[in-house]
C-alpha positions as CSV (number, residue, x, y, z in Angstrom):
1,M,-155.5,170.1,41.7
2,Q,-159.0,168.8,41.4
3,Y,-160.8,165.4,41.6
4,C,-164.0,164.0,40.3
5,L,-165.9,161.0,41.7
6,D,-168.0,160.0,38.7
7,E,-167.6,160.0,35.0
8,F,-170.1,162.8,34.4
9,G,-169.7,164.7,37.7
10,D,-168.2,168.0,38.5
11,F,-164.6,168.5,39.6
12,T,-163.8,169.6,43.2
13,D,-160.9,171.8,44.1
14,I,-158.3,170.5,46.6
15,P,-157.1,173.7,48.3
16,S,-154.2,172.0,50.0
17,A,-152.7,171.2,46.6
18,Y,-152.4,174.8,45.5
19,I,-148.9,176.2,45.0
20,A,-148.6,179.9,44.2
21,D,-145.4,179.5,42.2
22,A,-144.0,176.1,41.5
23,T,-141.3,177.3,39.0
24,Q,-138.3,179.5,38.7
25,G,-138.2,181.7,35.6
26,G,-135.6,180.8,33.0
27,T,-134.8,177.4,34.5
28,A,-136.2,173.9,34.2
29,T,-134.5,172.5,37.3
30,Q,-136.8,173.4,40.2
31,V,-138.4,170.5,41.9
32,T,-141.6,171.3,43.9
33,P,-142.9,168.1,45.6
34,I,-146.5,168.0,46.8
35,D,-148.3,165.4,48.9
36,V,-152.1,165.5,48.8
37,I,-154.6,163.5,50.8
38,L,-157.9,163.1,49.1
39,P,-161.1,163.5,51.2
40,P,-162.9,160.4,52.6
41,E,-165.6,160.4,49.9
42,A,-162.8,159.4,47.4
43,N,-162.3,156.1,49.2
44,N,-163.7,152.8,47.9
45,I,-165.3,154.2,44.7
46,L,-165.3,152.7,41.2
47,F,-164.4,155.9,39.4
48,L,-161.8,158.6,40.4
49,E,-160.3,161.2,38.1
50,I,-157.6,163.7,39.2
51,R,-156.4,166.6,37.1
52,V,-153.6,169.0,37.7
53,M,-154.0,172.5,36.3
54,T,-151.7,175.4,35.7
55,V,-152.3,179.1,35.1
56,N,-150.8,181.5,32.6
57,A,-147.6,183.1,34.0
58,V,-147.1,186.9,33.9
59,G,-144.5,187.7,31.2
60,D,-142.8,184.6,29.8
61,D,-144.5,181.3,30.2
62,E,-142.6,178.7,32.2
63,W,-142.4,175.0,31.5
64,I,-144.1,172.6,33.9
65,G,-143.5,168.9,34.1
66,I,-145.6,166.6,36.3
67,D,-144.1,163.3,37.1
68,D,-143.4,160.7,39.8
69,I,-147.1,160.4,40.6
70,A,-147.9,157.8,43.2
71,T,-151.1,156.7,44.9
72,T,-151.2,154.8,48.2
73,G,-154.0,153.5,50.4
74,T,-154.9,150.9,52.9
75,P,-156.8,148.0,51.5
76,T,-160.0,146.9,53.2
77,V,-159.9,143.2,54.1
78,F,-163.1,141.3,53.8
79,P,-163.7,137.6,54.0
80,S,-163.3,135.9,50.6
81,V,-166.4,133.8,51.2
82,C,-169.6,135.4,52.2
83,V,-172.2,133.0,53.5
84,P,-175.0,135.4,54.4
85,I,-176.9,135.7,57.7
86,V,-180.5,134.8,56.8
87,T,-183.6,136.0,58.7
88,R,-187.2,135.0,58.0
89,T,-190.3,136.9,59.0
90,K,-194.0,136.2,58.3
91,D,-195.4,138.0,55.3
92,P,-197.9,140.5,56.8
93,D,-200.0,140.6,53.6
94,L,-201.1,136.9,53.9
95,F,-202.6,134.7,56.5
96,P,-200.3,134.0,59.4
97,D,-198.3,130.8,59.1
98,P,-198.0,130.1,62.9
99,D,-195.0,127.8,62.6
100,Q,-193.5,129.3,59.4
101,L,-193.4,125.8,58.0
102,S,-194.6,126.6,54.4
103,F,-191.0,126.9,53.2
104,V,-187.6,125.6,54.2
105,V,-185.0,128.3,53.4
106,T,-181.3,127.6,53.1
107,S,-178.4,129.7,51.9
108,G,-174.9,129.2,50.7
109,E,-172.2,131.3,49.0
110,G,-174.1,133.1,46.3
111,T,-177.3,131.2,46.7
112,I,-180.6,131.2,48.5
113,T,-183.0,128.2,48.2
114,V,-186.7,128.0,48.9
115,D,-188.1,124.5,49.4
116,P,-192.0,124.4,49.7
117,I,-193.5,121.7,51.9
118,D,-195.5,119.1,50.2
119,S,-198.7,119.6,52.2
120,G,-199.2,123.2,51.2
121,T,-200.2,124.8,47.9
122,G,-196.6,124.9,46.6
123,L,-194.5,127.9,45.7
124,Q,-196.7,130.5,44.0
125,T,-194.3,133.5,43.9
126,F,-190.6,134.1,44.6
127,T,-189.6,137.7,44.1
128,V,-186.9,140.2,44.9
129,V,-188.2,143.0,47.1
130,N,-184.8,144.8,47.4
131,A,-181.2,144.2,46.6
132,T,-178.3,146.4,47.8
133,N,-174.9,145.8,46.3
134,A,-176.0,142.6,44.6
135,T,-177.8,141.4,41.5
136,V,-180.3,138.6,42.0
137,N,-181.5,136.0,39.5
138,I,-184.5,133.9,40.3
139,P,-185.1,131.1,37.7
140,E,-188.4,130.7,36.0
141,F,-190.7,128.1,37.6
142,T,-194.4,127.0,37.3
143,P,-196.5,128.5,40.1
144,G,-197.6,125.8,42.5
145,T,-194.4,123.8,42.2
146,Y,-193.1,121.7,45.1
147,E,-189.6,121.7,43.6
148,R,-186.8,123.4,45.3
149,I,-186.0,126.8,43.7
150,T,-182.5,128.3,44.0
151,A,-181.9,132.0,43.4
152,T,-178.4,133.1,42.8
153,Y,-176.8,136.5,43.6
154,M,-173.6,138.2,42.6
155,V,-172.0,140.9,44.8
156,I,-171.3,144.1,42.9
157,N,-168.6,145.6,45.1
158,P,-166.9,143.0,47.4
159,A,-165.6,145.9,49.6
160,L,-169.2,146.8,50.6
161,P,-171.9,144.8,52.5
162,I,-174.8,143.2,50.8
163,D,-178.5,143.3,51.9
164,I,-181.1,141.4,49.9
165,T,-184.8,141.0,50.7
166,L,-186.9,138.3,48.9
167,R,-190.5,137.2,49.2
168,A,-191.8,133.6,48.8
169,T,-195.5,132.9,48.9
170,S,-197.8,129.9,48.7
171,Q,-201.5,130.5,48.1
172,Y,-202.2,131.4,51.8
173,H,-198.9,132.0,53.5
174,G,-195.7,133.8,52.8
175,V,-192.3,134.5,54.2
176,I,-190.0,137.5,53.9
177,I,-186.3,136.4,53.6
178,R,-183.5,138.8,54.3
179,L,-179.9,138.1,53.5
180,R,-177.1,140.2,54.9
181,C,-173.3,139.9,54.6
182,G,-170.6,142.3,55.5
183,N,-170.8,145.3,57.7
């Protein structure tokens, strides 16, 4: 028996699945049950392929039937709603914003909103620095806007944590926004 963890990857042998002789010559009645536990790297993946192989018998070939295949596992339970933990830090590439008041940052399920204060130079840039296990969409806006801009994100695999880093800047100040949810 072998397994493969991605569509174009190599197959890996499962030595514990090997049976030297699973048949009895001249009969088609022998039942040889086997129970195999896949290694941990086969857990929580999007693609898994398993193949059962036979070898040529010495003398007359014997018939092999493979049936009653069952898979079991323990599901991972995660909260159905993920409101991320948000942290803000000063952007080291711009002038310090001592009170970090250039932007108000709020989040919700699947959203992160940047609201520039009216006394600054408005929101100049809002970009994705990094996104792990999520796709992020920032809508187009005119640089210098004082309008609230809401980015949305979609989690790729709900069984895994998300970690997103965004950067919002005015003309002189900036903030690094990090969203984390899950483990």
